[in-house]
One Martini backbone bead per residue (centre of mass of N, CA, C, O) as a GRO file, in nm:
protein
  303
    1MET     BB    1  -2.299  -6.411 -11.343
    2ILE     BB    2  -2.579  -6.518 -11.513
    3ASP     BB    3  -2.873  -6.682 -11.435
    4GLU     BB    4  -3.083  -6.822 -11.670
    5LYS     BB    5  -3.312  -6.936 -11.482
    6LEU     BB    6  -3.449  -6.657 -11.418
    7PHE     BB    7  -3.573  -6.656 -11.743
    8GLN     BB    8  -3.751  -6.937 -11.773
    9MET     BB    9  -3.968  -6.788 -11.594
   10ARG     BB   10  -4.260  -6.664 -11.498
   11GLY     BB   11  -4.308  -6.378 -11.240
   12LEU     BB   12  -4.066  -6.177 -11.269
   13SER     BB   13  -4.063  -5.835 -11.135
   14LEU     BB   14  -4.053  -5.516 -11.034
   15ASP     BB   15  -4.356  -5.483 -10.978
   16ARG     BB   16  -4.387  -5.731 -10.794
   17LEU     BB   17  -4.175  -5.646 -10.584
   18ARG     BB   18  -4.311  -5.383 -10.504
   19THR     BB   19  -4.572  -5.508 -10.404
   20PHE     BB   20  -4.454  -5.688 -10.186
   21MET     BB   21  -4.324  -5.461 -10.018
   22SER     BB   22  -4.585  -5.307  -9.959
   23VAL     BB   23  -4.733  -5.537  -9.812
   24ALA     BB   24  -4.519  -5.604  -9.597
   25GLU     BB   25  -4.505  -5.309  -9.472
   26ALA     BB   26  -4.826  -5.280  -9.421
   27GLY     BB   27  -4.965  -5.579  -9.341
   28GLY     BB   28  -5.138  -5.580  -9.619
   29ILE     BB   29  -5.334  -5.556  -9.893
   30ALA     BB   30  -5.542  -5.341  -9.807
   31LYS     BB   31  -5.332  -5.135  -9.701
   32ALA     BB   32  -5.174  -5.110  -9.979
   33ALA     BB   33  -5.440  -5.082 -10.188
   34GLY     BB   34  -5.685  -5.024 -10.042
   35SER     BB   35  -6.035  -5.006 -10.146
   36ASP     BB   36  -5.954  -5.137 -10.415
   37PRO     BB   37  -6.044  -5.438 -10.551
   38VAL     BB   38  -5.866  -5.449 -10.804
   39ARG     BB   39  -5.596  -5.394 -10.661
   40GLN     BB   40  -5.610  -5.628 -10.463
   41SER     BB   41  -5.616  -5.850 -10.680
   42GLN     BB   42  -5.346  -5.776 -10.809
   43PHE     BB   43  -5.168  -5.817 -10.562
   44SER     BB   44  -5.239  -6.112 -10.510
   45ARG     BB   45  -5.143  -6.218 -10.784
   46GLN     BB   46  -4.845  -6.121 -10.774
   47ILE     BB   47  -4.765  -6.281 -10.523
   48GLY     BB   48  -4.838  -6.559 -10.635
   49GLU     BB   49  -4.630  -6.545 -10.867
   50LEU     BB   50  -4.382  -6.531 -10.686
   51GLU     BB   51  -4.430  -6.797 -10.534
   52THR     BB   52  -4.415  -6.972 -10.787
   53TYR     BB   53  -4.135  -6.893 -10.883
   54PHE     BB   54  -3.984  -6.972 -10.598
   55GLY     BB   55  -4.144  -7.196 -10.420
   56VAL     BB   56  -4.261  -7.003 -10.188
   57GLU     BB   57  -4.364  -6.859  -9.894
   58LEU     BB   58  -4.412  -6.509  -9.819
   59LEU     BB   59  -4.703  -6.529  -9.694
   60LYS     BB   60  -4.899  -6.539  -9.385
   61ARG     BB   61  -5.175  -6.616  -9.202
   62ASN     BB   62  -5.289  -6.431  -8.891
   63GLY     BB   63  -5.582  -6.412  -8.910
   64LYS     BB   64  -5.605  -6.075  -9.015
   65HIS     BB   65  -5.301  -6.121  -9.072
   66LEU     BB   66  -4.991  -6.062  -9.238
   67LEU     BB   67  -4.699  -6.255  -9.262
   68VAL     BB   68  -4.364  -6.268  -9.291
   69THR     BB   69  -4.154  -6.471  -9.401
   70GLU     BB   70  -3.834  -6.559  -9.418
   71ALA     BB   71  -3.829  -6.554  -9.725
   72GLY     BB   72  -3.965  -6.276  -9.749
   73ARG     BB   73  -3.750  -6.114  -9.598
   74GLN     BB   74  -3.516  -6.177  -9.791
   75LEU     BB   75  -3.649  -6.062 -10.044
   76ALA     BB   76  -3.686  -5.772  -9.939
   77VAL     BB   77  -3.387  -5.710  -9.904
   78VAL     BB   78  -3.296  -5.758 -10.194
   79ALA     BB   79  -3.494  -5.559 -10.330
   80ARG     BB   80  -3.420  -5.303 -10.172
   81GLU     BB   81  -3.124  -5.294 -10.261
   82GLN     BB   82  -3.173  -5.283 -10.569
   83PHE     BB   83  -3.345  -5.026 -10.567
   84SER     BB   84  -3.124  -4.845 -10.454
   85GLY     BB   85  -2.924  -4.884 -10.689
   86LEU     BB   86  -3.119  -4.789 -10.915
   87SER     BB   87  -3.177  -4.508 -10.801
   88ASP     BB   88  -2.887  -4.407 -10.812
   89PHE     BB   89  -2.850  -4.445 -11.117
   90ALA     BB   90  -3.083  -4.260 -11.205
   91ALA     BB   91  -2.972  -4.006 -11.067
   92PHE     BB   92  -2.710  -3.996 -11.226
   93CYS     BB   93  -2.835  -3.978 -11.516
   94ARG     BB   94  -3.029  -3.714 -11.418
   95HIS     BB   95  -2.897  -3.527 -11.206
   96LEU     BB   96  -2.982  -3.626 -10.917
   97PRO     BB   97  -3.046  -3.660 -10.603
   98ARG     BB   98  -2.962  -3.838 -10.327
   99ARG     BB   99  -3.095  -4.063 -10.089
  100TYR     BB  100  -3.087  -4.047  -9.722
  101SER     BB  101  -3.122  -4.234  -9.427
  102LEU     BB  102  -3.195  -4.131  -9.075
  103GLY     BB  103  -3.182  -4.276  -8.758
  104ALA     BB  104  -3.345  -4.156  -8.448
  105GLY     BB  105  -3.394  -3.988  -8.179
  106ASP     BB  106  -3.539  -3.699  -8.084
  107SER     BB  107  -3.306  -3.573  -7.912
  108LEU     BB  108  -3.081  -3.610  -8.123
  109PHE     BB  109  -3.211  -3.442  -8.339
  110HIS     BB  110  -3.260  -3.178  -8.174
  111TRP     BB  111  -2.938  -3.153  -8.037
  112VAL     BB  112  -2.746  -3.278  -8.283
  113VAL     BB  113  -2.830  -3.304  -8.584
  114VAL     BB  114  -2.980  -3.043  -8.683
  115PRO     BB  115  -2.754  -2.829  -8.594
  116ARG     BB  116  -2.532  -2.989  -8.808
  117ILE     BB  117  -2.647  -3.071  -9.104
  118GLY     BB  118  -2.588  -2.821  -9.278
  119SER     BB  119  -2.288  -2.888  -9.342
  120LEU     BB  120  -2.356  -3.142  -9.506
  121ILE     BB  121  -2.530  -3.012  -9.728
  122LYS     BB  122  -2.304  -2.828  -9.836
  123THR     BB  123  -2.106  -3.066  -9.913
  124LEU     BB  124  -2.388  -3.222 -10.029
  125PRO     BB  125  -2.581  -3.097 -10.277
  126GLU     BB  126  -2.672  -3.400 -10.400
  127ALA     BB  127  -2.828  -3.440 -10.122
  128ILE     BB  128  -3.085  -3.623  -9.937
  129PHE     BB  129  -3.233  -3.610  -9.612
  130VAL     BB  130  -3.397  -3.860  -9.409
  131LEU     BB  131  -3.577  -3.838  -9.114
  132LYS     BB  132  -3.610  -4.094  -8.845
  133ASN     BB  133  -3.816  -4.156  -8.575
  134LEU     BB  134  -3.652  -4.391  -8.355
  135ARG     BB  135  -3.580  -4.667  -8.203
  136SER     BB  136  -3.318  -4.865  -8.147
  137ARG     BB  137  -3.453  -5.132  -8.229
  138ASP     BB  138  -3.566  -5.027  -8.505
  139ILE     BB  139  -3.300  -4.940  -8.625
  140ALA     BB  140  -3.166  -5.217  -8.632
  141ASP     BB  141  -3.378  -5.358  -8.806
  142GLN     BB  142  -3.360  -5.157  -9.055
  143LEU     BB  143  -3.064  -5.208  -9.114
  144LEU     BB  144  -3.083  -5.516  -9.164
  145ASP     BB  145  -3.326  -5.455  -9.394
  146SER     BB  146  -3.249  -5.192  -9.564
  147GLN     BB  147  -3.431  -4.925  -9.463
  148LEU     BB  148  -3.154  -4.805  -9.372
  149ASP     BB  149  -2.854  -4.633  -9.388
  150PHE     BB  150  -2.866  -4.481  -9.104
  151GLY     BB  151  -2.777  -4.491  -8.740
  152ILE     BB  152  -2.870  -4.390  -8.404
  153LEU     BB  153  -2.745  -4.586  -8.129
  154ARG     BB  154  -2.699  -4.812  -7.917
  155GLN     BB  155  -2.437  -5.017  -7.885
  156ALA     BB  156  -2.596  -5.276  -7.782
  157ARG     BB  157  -2.768  -5.292  -8.071
  158VAL     BB  158  -2.516  -5.379  -8.220
  159GLN     BB  159  -2.505  -5.614  -8.487
  160ALA     BB  160  -2.438  -5.851  -8.680
  161PRO     BB  161  -2.324  -5.681  -8.969
  162LEU     BB  162  -2.295  -5.434  -8.821
  163LYS     BB  163  -2.164  -5.105  -8.803
  164GLY     BB  164  -1.961  -4.880  -8.584
  165SER     BB  165  -1.943  -4.531  -8.456
  166ILE     BB  166  -1.845  -4.341  -8.212
  167LEU     BB  167  -1.997  -4.039  -8.069
  168GLY     BB  168  -2.100  -4.089  -7.757
  169ASP     BB  169  -2.230  -3.978  -7.447
  170VAL     BB  170  -2.529  -4.019  -7.271
  171ARG     BB  171  -2.623  -3.786  -7.036
  172TYR     BB  172  -2.768  -3.688  -6.717
  173SER     BB  173  -2.978  -3.414  -6.597
  174LEU     BB  174  -3.071  -3.136  -6.403
  175PHE     BB  175  -3.344  -2.909  -6.482
  176ILE     BB  176  -3.394  -2.571  -6.357
  177PRO     BB  177  -3.596  -2.326  -6.318
  178PRO     BB  178  -3.595  -2.016  -6.186
  179ALA     BB  179  -3.873  -2.049  -6.026
  180LEU     BB  180  -3.731  -2.324  -5.871
  181TRP     BB  181  -3.478  -2.200  -5.767
  182SER     BB  182  -3.203  -2.307  -5.546
  183PRO     BB  183  -2.895  -2.324  -5.402
  184LYS     BB  184  -2.953  -2.593  -5.241
  185TRP     BB  185  -2.961  -2.790  -5.485
  186LYS     BB  186  -2.655  -2.810  -5.535
  187LYS     BB  187  -2.599  -2.949  -5.252
  188ASP     BB  188  -2.908  -3.106  -5.278
  189PRO     BB  189  -3.039  -3.286  -5.530
  190ASN     BB  190  -3.227  -3.486  -5.380
  191ALA     BB  191  -3.419  -3.272  -5.273
  192ALA     BB  192  -3.514  -3.173  -5.547
  193LEU     BB  193  -3.643  -3.442  -5.635
  194LYS     BB  194  -3.855  -3.450  -5.394
  195GLU     BB  195  -3.983  -3.139  -5.418
  196LEU     BB  196  -4.000  -3.139  -5.720
  197PRO     BB  197  -4.149  -3.124  -6.020
  198TRP     BB  198  -4.120  -3.377  -6.272
  199ALA     BB  199  -3.979  -3.424  -6.602
  200THR     BB  200  -3.990  -3.702  -6.845
  201LEU     BB  201  -3.933  -3.975  -7.000
  202GLY     BB  202  -4.195  -4.245  -7.059
  203THR     BB  203  -4.160  -4.451  -7.322
  204ASP     BB  204  -3.893  -4.559  -7.183
  205GLY     BB  205  -3.881  -4.819  -6.978
  206GLU     BB  206  -3.576  -4.854  -6.927
  207PHE     BB  207  -3.515  -4.570  -6.828
  208VAL     BB  208  -3.714  -4.555  -6.590
  209GLU     BB  209  -3.604  -4.800  -6.441
  210GLN     BB  210  -3.312  -4.695  -6.406
  211LEU     BB  211  -3.385  -4.440  -6.257
  212GLN     BB  212  -3.528  -4.569  -6.010
  213GLU     BB  213  -3.295  -4.753  -5.924
  214ALA     BB  214  -3.078  -4.533  -5.881
  215ALA     BB  215  -3.242  -4.361  -5.679
  216THR     BB  216  -3.278  -4.576  -5.459
  217LYS     BB  217  -2.973  -4.624  -5.403
  218ALA     BB  218  -2.949  -4.294  -5.337
  219LYS     BB  219  -3.199  -4.199  -5.175
  220ALA     BB  220  -3.390  -4.110  -5.424
  221SER     BB  221  -3.719  -3.949  -5.501
  222PRO     BB  222  -3.871  -3.873  -5.768
  223ASN     BB  223  -4.118  -3.623  -5.853
  224LEU     BB  224  -4.304  -3.755  -6.077
  225ARG     BB  225  -4.552  -3.571  -6.298
  226LEU     BB  226  -4.419  -3.601  -6.604
  227LEU     BB  227  -4.475  -3.807  -6.889
  228THR     BB  228  -4.318  -3.826  -7.193
  229GLU     BB  229  -4.244  -3.884  -7.543
  230SER     BB  230  -4.007  -3.670  -7.493
  231PHE     BB  231  -3.750  -3.464  -7.414
  232PRO     BB  232  -3.849  -3.200  -7.552
  233GLN     BB  233  -4.111  -3.195  -7.388
  234ALA     BB  234  -3.977  -3.168  -7.111
  235ALA     BB  235  -3.836  -2.902  -7.178
  236ARG     BB  236  -4.096  -2.739  -7.224
  237ALA     BB  237  -4.198  -2.775  -6.936
  238ALA     BB  238  -3.962  -2.620  -6.802
  239LEU     BB  239  -4.023  -2.342  -6.954
  240THR     BB  240  -4.284  -2.283  -6.779
  241GLY     BB  241  -4.185  -2.319  -6.457
  242GLN     BB  242  -4.340  -2.598  -6.336
  243PHE     BB  243  -4.079  -2.768  -6.415
  244ALA     BB  244  -3.859  -3.001  -6.394
  245ALA     BB  245  -3.575  -3.182  -6.561
  246ILE     BB  246  -3.484  -3.487  -6.721
  247LEU     BB  247  -3.191  -3.469  -6.924
  248PRO     BB  248  -2.982  -3.445  -7.155
  249ALA     BB  249  -2.690  -3.276  -7.133
  250HIS     BB  250  -2.684  -3.168  -7.443
  251ALA     BB  251  -2.927  -2.963  -7.408
  252GLU     BB  252  -2.757  -2.708  -7.316
  253ALA     BB  253  -2.704  -2.602  -7.619
  254ASP     BB  254  -2.975  -2.482  -7.606
  255PRO     BB  255  -3.075  -2.159  -7.606
  256LEU     BB  256  -3.358  -2.206  -7.458
  257LEU     BB  257  -3.197  -2.355  -7.192
  258ARG     BB  258  -2.999  -2.137  -7.052
  259SER     BB  259  -3.194  -2.058  -6.804
  260LEU     BB  260  -3.124  -2.321  -6.688
  261HIS     BB  261  -3.043  -2.525  -6.426
  262ARG     BB  262  -2.755  -2.737  -6.379
  263ILE     BB  263  -2.734  -3.069  -6.241
  264ASP     BB  264  -2.499  -3.347  -6.111
  265PRO     BB  265  -2.558  -3.630  -5.994
  266PRO     BB  266  -2.360  -3.900  -5.954
  267TRP     BB  267  -2.581  -4.133  -5.993
  268MET     BB  268  -2.653  -4.054  -6.301
  269GLY     BB  269  -2.407  -4.200  -6.438
  270LYS     BB  270  -2.562  -4.484  -6.464
  271LEU     BB  271  -2.738  -4.380  -6.730
  272HIS     BB  272  -2.541  -4.397  -6.937
  273ARG     BB  273  -2.500  -4.383  -7.306
  274GLN     BB  274  -2.368  -4.533  -7.580
  275VAL     BB  275  -2.329  -4.398  -7.905
  276VAL     BB  276  -2.388  -4.479  -8.257
  277LEU     BB  277  -2.290  -4.506  -8.584
  278ALA     BB  278  -2.479  -4.698  -8.817
  279TRP     BB  279  -2.433  -4.978  -9.057
  280ASN     BB  280  -2.463  -5.158  -9.370
  281PRO     BB  281  -2.227  -5.291  -9.570
  282ARG     BB  282  -2.403  -5.409  -9.795
  283LEU     BB  283  -2.548  -5.142  -9.874
  284MET     BB  284  -2.290  -4.974  -9.923
  285ARG     BB  285  -2.197  -5.139 -10.171
  286ILE     BB  286  -2.446  -5.069 -10.345
  287ARG     BB  287  -2.400  -4.772 -10.246
  288ALA     BB  288  -2.135  -4.629 -10.394
  289HIS     BB  289  -2.179  -4.312 -10.256
  290SER     BB  290  -2.179  -4.356  -9.922
  291ASP     BB  291  -1.898  -4.286  -9.800
  292GLU     BB  292  -1.914  -3.978  -9.774
  293PRO     BB  293  -2.155  -3.943  -9.576
  294LEU     BB  294  -2.038  -4.126  -9.361
  295GLY     BB  295  -1.779  -3.966  -9.298
  296LEU     BB  296  -1.926  -3.700  -9.221
  297LEU     BB  297  -2.104  -3.809  -8.991
  298LYS     BB  298  -1.870  -3.894  -8.806
  299GLN     BB  299  -1.772  -3.597  -8.764
  300ILE     BB  300  -2.035  -3.407  -8.696
  301LEU     BB  301  -2.168  -3.611  -8.453
  302ILE     BB  302  -1.975  -3.558  -8.246
  303PHE     BB  303  -2.001  -3.531  -7.857
   0.00000   0.00000   0.00000
């Protein structure tokens, strides 16, 4: 049933909602509108008209920045979901492919998602997938705000109303290039950690902290010499022959890394993380055809 009160006042339109979402996501009118003063004035006016229509403040200034209020965040979620539904309907009417976004970390994209997603594309020729490299925290936030359709993240980050399906455990191993390899490392991996120069992910503070804590308890002190922005970067460092690397164990499936020797110290088992494929049921209900890609992702991404 349509509430006729929605149409009794001027100020609500798809164009105004699109402007508000652009400004909210960009973090400011100037960032969303660019350097054009006319466009900036238009954006400011449209957001003011929305605030008058709803009778609430949607954005508030904090110094030089604009922050989205709680009411603004809720409006952005509602608008984003409705735009998704309208886009799907337009694609259906015009016989165009539907777009689905998938968020994950770089190593999962590199060694799990990209090698397998070809089979998904073949099964769903009418779909386009957009991959977004994000941290688990950001994936959870974007799923809650309906900015992402699907996400792969740590199970601990999944909170209501999000739903999740377990894909597997991410475990970590030591990968040593032939130039640095010695059979003694297999018998004494802690010695390898102390004597060899190591590379690993450095931008995830939680991972580095857990690594150092577990190593200390095991009386092993990794000789970390290179902290990278991603595990694939650390893997490339190992392929130079100048570094060993601490990588997710599933990296072993990469043909380029098969020349590396892999060893698994028992204490590194404490670093393992269970990851899930997560989604927002509310957005899935709006995107009526999302059940099929969701079901296929659950199948092909298990590791």
